[in-house]
C-alpha positions in Angstrom: -19.2 -36.3 113.0 -22.5 -35.8 115.5 -22.9 -33.2 118.1 -23.1 -36.2 120.3 -20.7 -39.1 119.7 -20.7 -42.4 121.8 -16.3 -42.1 120.8 -16.2 -39.1 123.1 -15.2 -39.7 126.2 -12.8 -41.1 128.8 -11.7 -44.6 128.0 -9.6 -47.0 130.5 -7.1 -49.8 129.1 -8.7 -53.1 129.8 -5.1 -54.7 130.6 -6.9 -58.1 130.9 -8.3 -57.9 127.1 -5.1 -56.3 125.3 -2.5 -57.8 123.6 0.5 -55.8 122.7 2.4 -58.6 120.5 5.5 -58.9 122.0 5.7 -54.5 122.9 6.2 -54.4 126.5 2.6 -54.3 128.3 1.5 -50.8 130.0 0.5 -51.2 133.2 -2.5 -49.1 132.8 -3.5 -46.2 130.4 -6.2 -43.6 130.3 -7.4 -42.0 126.6 -9.7 -38.9 126.4 -11.0 -38.7 122.8 -12.8 -35.4 122.1 -14.2 -33.5 118.9 -11.8 -31.4 117.0 -13.8 -28.8 115.3 -11.0 -27.7 113.4 -10.4 -30.6 111.3 -13.5 -32.0 111.6 -11.9 -35.1 113.6 -10.8 -36.3 116.9 -8.5 -35.1 119.7 -6.8 -37.6 121.7 -5.2 -37.3 124.9 -3.5 -40.6 126.0 -1.8 -41.4 129.2 -0.2 -44.1 130.4 2.3 -46.1 132.5 5.0 -48.3 131.7 5.9 -51.6 133.0 8.4 -50.2 134.8 5.9 -47.6 136.6 7.2 -44.3 134.1 4.2 -42.4 133.1 4.0 -40.9 129.3 1.7 -38.9 127.4 1.1 -38.2 124.2 -1.6 -36.6 122.1 -2.6 -36.7 118.5 -5.6 -35.8 116.2 -6.8 -37.5 113.8 -9.8 -37.7 111.1 -12.3 -40.6 110.5 -11.7 -40.7 106.8 -9.6 -44.2 106.2 -7.0 -42.6 104.7 -3.7 -43.2 106.7 -1.6 -39.9 107.7 1.9 -40.4 109.8 2.4 -40.9 113.4 4.8 -41.7 115.4 8.0 -43.6 114.7 8.2 -44.1 110.7 10.3 -47.0 111.3 7.7 -49.0 113.5 5.6 -48.6 111.0 3.7 -45.1 112.4 0.8 -44.6 111.0 -2.8 -44.8 111.8 -6.3 -44.5 110.1 -9.6 -44.4 111.6 -12.5 -45.6 110.2 
């Protein structure tokens, strides 16, 4: 991971360009991606407003090594991989 990574920063979800399949679409979402120097990966801070306006947040760390790591609800396929 370089010291200047174009992936880092604050990102706003483009609702018009997003496809959530049969899951409810958030009204809006913001993602802050920053380096995690302890793991040589990234920390993701997320905040979004559900369709009924309820604000939710989540945070996770991930390493861009292509491996699948447990994430969220295993019953919903809870895993994440970064490449």
